[in-house]
C-alpha positions as CSV (number, residue, x, y, z in Angstrom):
1,M,17.8,15.3,13.1
2,K,19.7,12.3,11.8
3,R,17.4,9.9,13.7
4,R,14.4,11.7,12.3
5,W,15.4,10.9,8.7
6,L,17.0,7.5,9.4
7,R,13.7,5.6,9.5
8,P,12.1,6.9,6.3
9,V,15.5,6.5,4.5
10,L,15.7,2.8,5.6
11,V,12.1,2.2,4.6
12,A,12.7,3.7,1.2
13,A,15.9,1.7,0.7
14,S,14.2,-1.5,1.8
15,I,11.3,-0.9,-0.7
16,L,13.8,-0.2,-3.5
17,A,15.9,-3.2,-2.7
18,Y,12.8,-5.5,-2.7
19,A,11.7,-4.1,-6.0
20,L,15.1,-4.6,-7.6
21,L,15.2,-8.2,-6.3
22,Q,11.7,-8.9,-7.4
23,H,12.4,-7.5,-10.9
24,Y,15.6,-9.6,-11.1
25,A,13.7,-12.8,-10.1
26,N,10.9,-12.0,-12.6
27,T,13.2,-11.4,-15.6
28,T,16.2,-13.8,-15.0
29,P,16.0,-17.5,-16.0
30,G,16.9,-20.0,-13.3
31,T,15.7,-17.9,-10.3
32,A,12.5,-19.8,-9.6
33,A,13.5,-20.9,-6.0
34,F,14.7,-17.4,-5.2
35,G,11.6,-15.8,-6.6
36,A,9.3,-18.2,-4.7
37,A,11.2,-17.4,-1.5
38,L,11.0,-13.7,-2.1
39,A,7.3,-13.8,-3.0
40,I,6.3,-15.9,0.0
41,T,8.3,-14.0,2.6
42,P,5.9,-11.0,3.0
43,L,3.0,-13.4,3.4
44,L,4.7,-15.4,6.0
45,L,5.8,-12.4,8.0
46,T,2.3,-11.0,7.9
47,W,0.9,-14.3,8.9
48,L,3.2,-14.6,11.9
49,L,2.6,-11.0,12.9
50,L,-1.1,-11.5,13.0
51,A,-0.7,-14.7,15.0
52,S,1.5,-13.0,17.5
53,R,-1.2,-10.4,18.2
54,S,-3.9,-13.0,18.9
55,A,-5.4,-13.8,22.3
56,F,-3.1,-16.8,22.6
57,P,0.1,-15.7,20.8
58,H,2.3,-18.7,21.7
59,L,-0.2,-21.3,20.6
60,T,-1.3,-19.4,17.6
61,L,2.4,-18.8,16.5
62,L,3.1,-22.5,16.8
63,L,0.0,-23.5,14.8
64,A,0.9,-20.8,12.2
65,A,4.4,-22.0,11.9
66,I,3.3,-25.6,11.5
67,L,0.7,-24.6,8.8
68,A,3.3,-22.5,7.0
69,A,5.8,-25.4,7.0
70,F,3.1,-27.7,5.6
71,V,2.3,-25.2,2.8
72,L,5.9,-24.7,1.9
73,V,6.7,-28.4,1.8
74,G,3.6,-29.5,0.1
75,F,3.3,-26.7,-2.5
76,W,6.8,-25.5,-3.1
77,A,6.9,-26.8,-6.6
78,Q,3.8,-24.8,-7.5
79,L,5.2,-21.7,-5.8
80,E,8.3,-22.0,-7.9
81,R,6.3,-22.3,-11.1
82,N,3.9,-19.4,-10.3
83,F,5.9,-17.0,-8.1
84,P,5.3,-14.0,-10.6
85,L,1.5,-14.6,-10.2
86,L,1.9,-14.5,-6.4
87,F,3.8,-11.2,-6.7
88,M,1.0,-9.8,-8.9
89,L,-1.8,-11.0,-6.6
90,Q,-0.1,-9.5,-3.6
91,E,0.3,-6.1,-5.3
92,A,-3.2,-6.1,-6.9
93,G,-4.7,-7.2,-3.6
94,I,-3.0,-4.4,-1.6
95,Y,-4.3,-1.7,-4.0
96,L,-7.8,-3.2,-4.0
97,I,-7.8,-3.2,-0.2
98,L,-6.8,0.5,-0.3
99,A,-9.5,1.2,-2.9
100,F,-12.0,-0.6,-0.7
101,G,-11.0,1.5,2.3
102,F,-11.3,4.8,0.5
103,G,-14.4,3.8,-1.3
104,R,-16.2,2.5,1.8
105,S,-15.7,5.8,3.5
106,L,-17.8,7.4,0.7
107,M,-20.8,5.4,1.7
108,T,-23.8,7.1,3.4
109,G,-23.2,7.5,7.1
110,H,-19.4,7.6,6.7
111,T,-17.0,10.4,6.5
112,A,-14.6,10.3,3.5
113,L,-11.1,9.4,4.5
114,C,-9.5,12.6,3.1
115,T,-12.2,14.6,4.9
116,Q,-11.2,12.9,8.2
117,W,-7.5,13.7,7.6
118,A,-8.2,17.3,6.7
119,Q,-10.3,17.7,9.9
120,M,-7.4,16.4,11.9
121,I,-5.0,18.8,10.4
122,H,-7.2,21.9,9.9
123,G,-10.0,21.5,12.4
124,E,-13.6,22.2,11.4
125,L,-14.0,22.3,7.6
126,S,-16.3,24.5,5.5
127,E,-18.7,22.9,3.1
128,P,-16.6,23.6,-0.1
129,V,-13.6,21.9,1.6
130,R,-15.7,19.0,2.6
131,R,-16.9,18.5,-0.9
132,Y,-13.4,18.9,-2.3
133,T,-12.0,16.3,0.1
134,R,-14.8,13.9,-0.7
135,T,-14.0,14.3,-4.4
136,V,-10.3,13.6,-3.6
137,T,-11.3,10.5,-1.7
138,L,-13.2,9.3,-4.8
139,A,-10.2,10.1,-7.0
140,W,-7.8,8.0,-4.9
141,T,-10.4,5.2,-4.9
142,L,-10.4,5.2,-8.7
143,F,-6.6,5.5,-8.8
144,F,-6.1,2.4,-6.7
145,V,-8.6,0.4,-8.8
146,A,-6.8,1.6,-12.0
147,I,-3.4,0.5,-10.7
148,S,-4.7,-2.9,-9.6
149,L,-6.4,-3.5,-13.0
150,T,-3.4,-2.2,-15.0
151,S,-1.1,-4.5,-13.1
152,A,-3.3,-7.5,-13.6
153,G,-3.9,-6.6,-17.3
154,L,-0.2,-6.3,-18.0
155,F,0.6,-9.5,-16.2
156,F,-1.8,-11.5,-18.4
157,L,-1.5,-9.6,-21.7
158,A,2.0,-8.2,-21.8
159,P,5.5,-9.7,-21.5
160,V,6.6,-10.4,-17.9
161,R,9.4,-7.8,-18.2
162,L,7.0,-5.0,-19.0
163,W,4.6,-6.0,-16.2
164,S,7.5,-6.2,-13.8
165,L,8.8,-2.8,-14.7
166,F,5.4,-1.3,-14.1
167,S,4.8,-3.2,-10.9
168,N,8.2,-2.5,-9.3
169,F,9.2,0.9,-10.6
170,L,6.1,2.8,-11.8
171,T,3.3,2.3,-9.2
172,L,4.9,4.3,-6.4
173,P,6.1,7.1,-8.7
174,L,2.5,7.3,-10.1
175,A,1.2,7.5,-6.5
176,A,3.6,10.3,-5.8
177,A,2.6,12.1,-9.0
178,M,-1.1,11.7,-8.0
179,F,-0.3,13.3,-4.7
180,A,1.6,16.2,-6.3
181,I,-1.2,16.8,-8.8
182,E,-3.8,16.9,-6.0
183,Y,-1.6,19.2,-4.0
184,E,-1.4,21.7,-6.9
185,V,-5.1,21.5,-7.6
186,R,-5.9,22.1,-3.9
187,R,-3.5,25.0,-3.9
188,R,-5.3,26.6,-6.8
189,R,-8.9,25.7,-5.8
190,L,-8.6,26.3,-2.1
191,P,-5.9,28.9,-1.7
192,W,-7.2,30.0,1.7
193,M,-6.5,26.6,3.2
194,Q,-3.3,26.2,5.2
195,R,-1.1,23.9,3.2
196,A,-0.5,20.4,4.6
197,S,2.6,18.5,3.7
198,L,2.9,14.7,3.1
199,A,4.3,14.4,6.6
200,D,1.2,16.1,8.0
201,T,-1.1,13.8,6.1
202,A,0.9,10.7,7.2
203,R,0.6,11.8,10.8
204,A,-3.1,12.2,10.4
205,Y,-3.4,8.8,8.8
206,F,-1.5,7.0,11.5
207,S,-3.5,8.9,14.2
208,T,-6.6,7.6,12.5
209,M,-5.3,4.0,12.6
210,R,-4.5,4.4,16.4
211,G,-7.8,6.1,17.1
212,G,-6.1,9.1,18.7
213,P,-6.1,12.8,18.1
214,A,-3.7,14.2,15.5
215,T,-1.5,17.2,16.1
216,R,-3.0,20.4,14.7
217,F,-0.8,22.5,12.4
């Protein structure tokens, strides 16, 4: 039981710690070097992870490391001056990628993501449920677009402290609230459906990413 909860607790603690450090760097004078290092770290880790999964990992990792060193040495001053912008672009980019993934699944010939997950959890779906899950997919698409645009708008139009508060401490609670609202709407509109928890949905999501079958509940 302890091991079961250890991983999500560590993930949550890591996210909170990174958010606190990012907010500190964004709002405290004299932290440009620290902020730049903090902003570039996720990009470097992602870069190296992708390189390690290439057909020639050793060569690709070496080339990626050389290119990363060149970028850091050649553009470090620019990174220090613009590290909040890098934070914003990363966050807005992630939410736009999510919006694209959800939105693309709504196109003709595709099955909406929320419909796919519901099928994995509940099996064959009735037409009302399929319509509902398609609507939920659209709602999440619009939500991710709204978060991305709000973050960008606050960054350019509001004080950095306000943008940083939104970026680091409101986006995930807003996503949790969105999930809770959808869960309550589903409970009222589709009371005959077996309820699925966040853990069930997460398992269906990762099963989709692996391309394997999800456990039915």
